[in-house]
C-alpha positions in Angstrom: 0.3 0.8 0.0 0.9 3.7 -0.9 1.3 6.7 1.2 -1.7 8.1 0.1 -3.9 4.8 0.6 -2.1 4.8 4.0 -3.8 8.2 5.0 -6.7 7.4 3.4 -6.2 4.4 5.6 -6.5 6.3 8.7 -8.7 8.7 7.6 -11.3 6.1 7.7 -10.4 4.1 10.9 -10.3 7.5 12.9 -13.8 9.1 11.0 -14.8 5.0 12.4 -13.4 5.3 16.5 -14.5 8.3 17.3 -14.5 11.3 14.1 -18.2 12.2 14.4 -19.7 15.6 15.3 -22.4 16.7 17.0 -25.0 20.6 17.8 -24.5 22.0 20.0 -28.0 23.3 21.2 -29.3 26.1 24.4 -32.3 27.3 23.7 -33.2 25.8 26.9 -35.7 27.0 30.3 -33.6 24.7 32.1 -30.0 24.2 31.0 -27.9 22.0 31.8 -24.5 23.7 33.4 -21.3 23.1 30.5 -19.2 21.1 32.6 -22.3 18.9 32.7 -22.6 18.9 28.7 -18.4 19.3 28.1 -18.6 16.0 30.2 -21.9 14.0 28.1 -20.2 15.2 24.5 -16.6 13.7 26.6 -18.4 10.6 27.7 -19.7 9.9 24.3 -16.4 10.3 22.3 -17.6 13.0 19.9 -14.9 14.6 18.6 -16.0 17.8 17.1 -19.1 20.2 18.5 -20.8 23.0 16.7 -22.3 25.9 18.7 -24.4 28.2 17.7 -23.6 31.1 19.5 -20.2 32.3 21.5 -21.9 32.1 24.8 -18.6 32.4 27.7 -19.2 29.5 30.2 -19.7 27.0 27.0 -16.5 27.9 25.8 -14.6 28.2 28.4 -16.0 24.6 29.2 -14.4 22.9 25.8 -11.1 24.9 27.4 -8.4 21.6 27.7 -10.9 19.0 26.0 -9.1 18.8 22.7 -12.5 19.2 21.0 -12.4 20.3 18.2 -14.8 24.0 17.8 -17.4 25.5 15.1 -18.0 28.9 17.5 -21.3 30.7 16.0 -22.0 34.3 14.9 -26.3 34.5 15.4 -27.1 36.3 12.0 -28.9 39.2 13.8 -25.2 40.2 14.7 -24.4 39.8 10.9 -25.1 43.5 10.0 -23.3 44.9 12.8 -19.9 42.3 12.2 -20.5 43.2 8.2 -20.5 46.5 9.2 -17.5 47.2 10.1 -14.4 45.7 9.8 -12.8 47.1 14.2 -16.8 45.3 15.1 -16.0 41.6 13.8 -12.4 42.7 15.3 -13.3 42.9 18.8 -15.9 40.0 18.0 -13.5 37.5 17.0 -10.7 38.8 19.7 -13.7 38.5 22.7 -14.9 34.8 20.9 -11.9 33.2 19.5 -8.4 34.8 20.8 -9.9 35.0 24.5 -10.6 31.3 24.3 -7.7 30.3 22.1 -4.5 31.9 24.1 -6.5 32.2 27.7 -8.8 29.0 27.8 -6.4 26.5 25.2 -10.2 25.9 23.4 -9.7 24.1 19.9 -11.7 26.7 17.7 -11.6 25.5 14.8 -14.3 27.4 12.2 -16.6 30.3 12.7 -19.8 29.8 11.7 -20.8 33.1 9.7 -24.9 33.0 10.4 -27.1 30.4 10.6 -28.9 29.2 7.5 -29.5 32.7 6.5 -30.9 32.2 3.1 -33.8 30.4 3.8 -36.5 31.5 2.0 -38.4 32.5 4.8 -36.3 35.2 5.6 -37.4 37.3 2.6 -34.1 38.4 2.2 -33.7 39.8 5.1 -29.4 38.8 5.7 -29.1 38.6 1.6 -26.9 41.5 1.3 -25.2 41.2 5.1 -23.8 37.8 4.8 -20.9 37.6 2.5 -19.4 41.3 4.1 -19.7 39.7 8.1 -17.8 36.5 6.3 -15.5 38.7 4.8 -14.9 41.3 7.5 -14.3 38.0 10.0 -12.0 36.2 7.9 -9.7 39.4 8.0 -10.5 39.8 11.4 -8.6 36.5 12.1 -6.0 36.7 9.7 -5.5 40.5 11.0 -5.2 38.3 14.9 -3.1 35.1 13.6 -5.6 32.9 13.6 -6.4 31.7 10.1 -4.3 29.2 9.6 -5.6 27.2 12.9 -9.1 29.5 13.2 -12.0 28.8 9.6 -14.2 30.9 8.3 -18.3 29.3 6.7 -21.3 29.8 6.2 -24.3 27.1 7.9 -26.7 26.7 4.1 -29.6 24.7 4.1 -29.8 22.7 1.4 -32.3 25.6 -0.1 -30.1 27.1 -1.3 -28.5 24.4 -4.3 -32.1 22.6 -6.4 -32.4 20.7 -9.6 -35.2 21.3 -11.7 -34.7 17.5 -13.0 -34.6 16.3 -9.5 -31.4 13.8 -10.4 -28.2 15.2 -8.6 -26.1 15.9 -12.0 -28.6 18.7 -12.9 -27.6 20.5 -9.9 -27.3 24.0 -9.6 -27.6 27.0 -7.2 -30.9 28.4 -6.6 -31.6 31.1 -9.6 -32.3 34.4 -7.2 -29.9 33.3 -4.9 -26.7 33.0 -7.3 -24.6 35.5 -7.6 -23.5 36.0 -3.9 -23.7 32.3 -3.3 -20.5 32.7 -6.2 -19.3 35.0 -4.7 -19.8 33.4 -1.2 -18.4 30.1 -2.4 -14.9 32.3 -4.5 -13.7 33.8 -1.2 -14.0 30.4 0.6 -12.5 29.0 -2.0 -9.7 31.4 -2.0 -9.3 30.8 2.0 -9.6 27.1 2.1 -12.3 27.7 4.0 -14.8 24.6 3.3 -18.3 25.1 2.3 -21.5 23.5 5.0 -24.7 21.9 4.5 -27.4 20.8 6.4 -29.5 18.3 4.9 -32.3 17.4 6.1 -35.1 14.2 5.0 -36.9 14.3 8.3 -38.2 17.8 6.5 -38.8 16.5 3.5 -41.3 14.1 4.9 -43.6 16.6 6.9 -43.8 18.8 4.4 -44.9 16.2 1.4 -46.9 13.6 3.1 -45.9 12.2 -1.1 -42.2 12.2 -0.5 -41.6 8.2 -0.1 -40.6 7.7 3.6 -38.1 5.5 2.6 -36.3 7.6 0.3 -35.7 9.0 4.0 -33.2 6.1 5.1 -30.5 3.8 4.4 -32.0 0.9 4.1 -32.2 0.1 0.4 -35.6 0.0 0.7 -36.6 3.1 -1.7 -36.8 2.7 -5.3 -33.7 3.9 -6.5 -33.3 7.3 -8.5 -31.3 6.4 -11.6 -28.6 9.5 -12.8 -26.7 8.3 -15.8 -25.9 5.3 -14.6 -25.8 6.4 -11.2 -28.0 4.5 -8.7 -29.7 6.7 -5.9 -31.8 4.9 -2.7 -31.5 7.5 -0.6 -32.4 10.9 -0.2 -28.6 12.4 1.6 -26.7 11.0 -1.1 -29.0 12.8 -3.8 -29.0 15.8 -1.5 -25.2 16.3 -0.8 -24.2 15.9 -5.0 -26.7 18.1 -5.6 -24.4 20.1 -3.9 -21.8 18.4 -5.5 -22.9 19.0 -8.9 -23.7 22.4 -8.9 -20.0 23.5 -7.1 -19.0 21.5 -9.8 -20.6 23.3 -12.2 -19.5 26.8 -10.8 -16.4 25.5 -11.3 -15.1 24.5 -8.2 -15.4 21.1 -8.0 -12.9 20.4 -4.7 -14.7 22.6 -2.4 -14.8 20.8 0.8 -18.0 20.5 2.3 -19.0 19.9 5.7 -22.8 18.4 6.7 -23.1 21.3 9.4 -27.0 18.8 10.5 -28.5 16.1 10.0 -30.7 14.4 12.2 -34.3 13.2 13.4 -36.7 14.7 15.9 -38.4 12.4 18.2 -41.4 14.1 18.9 -44.0 16.9 17.6 -45.0 15.1 15.1 -46.7 12.1 13.8 -43.3 10.8 11.8 -41.4 12.4 14.9 -41.2 9.4 16.6 -38.1 7.2 18.2 -37.9 4.8 16.2 -37.7 6.0 12.8 -35.3 8.6 15.1 -33.2 5.8 15.6 -34.1 4.2 12.4 -32.2 7.3 10.7 -29.5 8.4 13.1 -28.0 4.3 13.2 -28.5 4.0 9.6 -26.8 7.3 8.8 -23.8 6.6 10.8 -23.3 2.8 9.5 -23.8 4.7 5.7 -20.8 7.6 6.5 -18.7 4.6 9.0 -16.8 3.2 5.7 -15.2 6.1 5.0 -17.0 5.6 1.3 -19.0 9.0 1.1 -20.8 9.2 -2.2 -20.8 8.8 -5.9 -19.3 12.4 -6.9 -17.7 13.2 -3.2 -16.0 9.8 -2.2 -14.2 8.9 0.7 -14.9 10.4 5.0 -18.2 12.6 5.2 -17.0 15.3 8.2 -20.8 15.6 9.4 -22.4 17.0 13.0 -26.3 15.3 14.8 -28.8 17.0 15.1 -28.6 17.8 17.8 -27.0 17.0 21.8 -30.3 17.5 23.6 -33.8 18.7 23.6 -34.4 22.8 22.9 -37.8 23.3 25.1 -37.7 27.1 24.7 -36.8 27.0 20.9 -39.7 28.4 18.4 -41.8 25.9 17.4 -42.7 27.7 13.7 -41.3 25.6 11.9 -43.1 22.5 13.2 -44.0 21.1 17.2 -40.9 18.6 16.7 -38.2 21.6 16.9 -38.2 21.4 20.7 -37.6 17.0 20.2 -34.2 17.0 17.8 -31.6 15.6 20.8 -30.2 12.0 20.8 -30.9 13.4 24.8 -33.5 14.2 26.2 -33.5 17.9 28.6 -31.6 16.2 31.2 -29.1 14.6 29.7 -31.1 10.8 29.3 -30.5 8.8 25.7 -33.3 8.1 23.9 -33.0 5.3 22.4 -30.5 3.1 21.9 -27.0 3.7 19.2 -24.0 3.3 18.8 -21.7 6.1 17.5 -18.8 3.3 17.5 -16.8 6.6 19.9 -17.4 3.5 23.3 -16.7 0.4 24.5 -19.9 -0.5 25.2 -21.7 0.3 21.4 -24.0 2.9 24.0 -24.9 6.6 24.6 -22.9 6.7 28.1 -26.4 9.1 30.0 -25.5 12.8 32.0 -23.8 12.1 35.4 -24.8 14.8 37.8 -27.8 16.0 36.7 -30.6 17.9 39.7 -33.1 17.2 39.8 -36.7 18.9 41.2 -38.4 17.7 44.7 -40.9 14.3 43.4 -43.3 16.9 42.9 -45.7 17.6 39.6 -49.1 19.9 39.0 -52.2 18.2 38.1 -55.9 18.6 37.2 -57.7 18.5 40.6 -59.7 15.0 40.3 -62.9 16.8 41.7 -62.5 19.5 39.4 -65.0 18.8 36.4 -63.9 18.9 32.4 -66.8 22.4 32.7 -65.0 24.5 34.5 -64.9 28.1 32.5 -61.3 28.4 33.7 -59.9 25.3 32.7 -59.8 26.3 28.7 -58.0 29.4 29.8 -55.4 27.9 32.5 -54.4 25.6 29.7 -54.4 27.8 27.1 -52.2 30.4 29.8 -50.2 27.1 30.4 -48.9 26.0 26.8 -48.2 29.0 25.0 -46.1 30.1 28.6 -44.8 26.5 29.0 -44.2 23.6 26.4 -47.1 21.2 25.1 -45.5 19.7 22.0 -46.1 16.5 23.4 -49.9 17.1 22.7 -49.7 16.8 19.3 -51.7 14.3 16.9 -49.0 11.3 16.3 -46.5 12.1 19.2 -45.8 10.6 22.4 -48.8 12.2 24.6 -51.5 11.9 22.1 -53.5 9.4 23.2 -53.6 10.8 27.0 -57.7 11.2 27.8 -58.8 15.1 28.6 -57.4 15.7 32.0 -53.8 13.8 31.0 -54.3 16.5 28.3 -55.4 19.3 31.1 -52.4 17.4 34.1 -49.7 17.8 31.4 -50.7 21.1 30.4 -50.3 22.2 34.0 -47.3 20.2 35.3 -45.3 22.0 32.2 -45.8 25.4 33.4 -45.2 24.0 36.6 -41.9 22.7 36.2 -40.9 25.4 34.2 -41.6 27.9 36.6 -39.3 25.8 39.1 -42.2 24.4 40.9 -43.5 27.6 43.0 -46.3 26.7 44.2 -47.4 29.8 42.7 -47.2 28.7 39.7 -50.5 25.1 40.1 -52.8 27.5 40.7 -54.7 27.4 38.6 -58.4 28.7 39.9 -59.9 25.7 41.3 -58.7 23.5 39.2 -55.3 22.4 40.3 -53.6 20.8 43.1 -49.7 19.3 43.4 -48.8 16.4 43.7 -45.6 14.0 44.4 -47.5 10.5 42.6 -45.3 10.4 39.5 -48.2 10.8 36.1 -46.8 9.5 33.8 -48.2 7.3 31.7 -47.1 3.3 32.3 -47.5 2.4 28.9 -45.5 4.5 26.0 -43.2 7.3 25.9 -44.9 9.8 27.2 -43.3 11.6 30.2 -44.5 14.3 32.9 -41.2 15.6 33.7 -39.9 16.8 35.7 -37.8 19.7 36.2 -33.3 19.5 36.9 -31.9 22.7 39.0 -31.4 26.0 36.8 -28.9 26.7 35.7 -27.8 30.7 37.0 -24.0 30.5 35.0 -22.7 33.6 32.9 -24.6 34.8 29.7 -27.6 32.6 31.5 -30.7 34.7 33.0 -33.2 31.5 34.4 -36.0 33.1 36.0 -39.3 32.1 36.8 -41.4 33.1 33.3 -44.2 34.3 33.5 -45.5 34.4 37.0 -46.6 38.3 37.1 -48.8 37.7 33.7 -50.2 33.8 36.0 -51.0 36.4 38.9 -53.1 38.8 36.6 -55.1 35.5 34.5 -56.1 33.8 37.8 -57.3 37.6 38.6 -59.3 38.1 35.9 -60.7 34.7 35.9 -61.8 35.0 39.9 -63.0 38.5 39.8 
């Protein structure tokens, strides 16, 4: 075997034993402490982590771990760093230089924005993303980090398309074609990768006629033939559509990172544990051999979406948004998943998690379903807390009316740290020490973990003043 072949083999071996990355989001009412999350990352063999911001405690906790970090600049900061080179230099000094030099954080990428060209943004970030990318790159060069830290822009797969649905006809979307070529050329000159987020689940969610088997990696789907190349799963076809788009425009060799890929476990009939395990395990098996796709053979650099559930995320795209984690909010594995990174081949739960008391808020047995205070109380609880597990086809979708009401009350009660005032829905609620979680199925009445008050986090009981006003209105 020549030295080139040996290097390729070693790369494949490294990937198969621990090269997978994961997204770590922090939009939670009660996030686990960063030190707990970092231990969870290490115990499960993750060597790469992708962040959506540059929160200080999060980055500091990653210091001296060797874990490769992609740190993020939120979309609402693009105008600031894109409009001023000084602002970009200040951001790099605070969020890159300080952590590399003082905290020994292995920062390798800066993600400039997150899916800024989504069609739902109506072009809001179209004119400011490239200036932000350019200024951050210039700031990294000035700070002497450009050899270690590369810029990139995580983009949704809707920035490219195929007019015939064949990968070989892939090209960038017509309305953003020019700006995409500007960005791609800049990445190429900078030695930086193209980062894309690919979600077969979203295709299934958006189109009831989408062939379900095509989302998975079992080879059960009717293949798509593209010039003699057979595609039996959406991931390969989607990634190769991008590869063809890059090739068509003169950038065939630009590296590609899969910034997000995963499957949610709740909030929709297709968002369930069975499908999530099947998809994520199938993806891991698919890439573990390092064979890649027809257009991009070789190891694939990918980040699972996501590490842990986030109960404060926007549900505008759908109720599933709060349920992407391979771990629950308190760090429990949701299903068996072999990442090829641990001796047991199984996910390792978070250690040292501190819970609140064994208390839940439920509907009083004596309360009537037709009590006039029930409907506004449930509406308030669900609008302020998280009832995304109650929908059709979701984990708690089979509860009876009393179960639905209790679930809503408890969600609000737990998010407000089990304060007595958060379980005083007029005449219809009570606190119990008996877990109301059903004994059958995956529905779970959560018991919240201890709030984490760290730098950048301000966890407080949410909406209790409004809640007390609601009680007064109902009583009076």
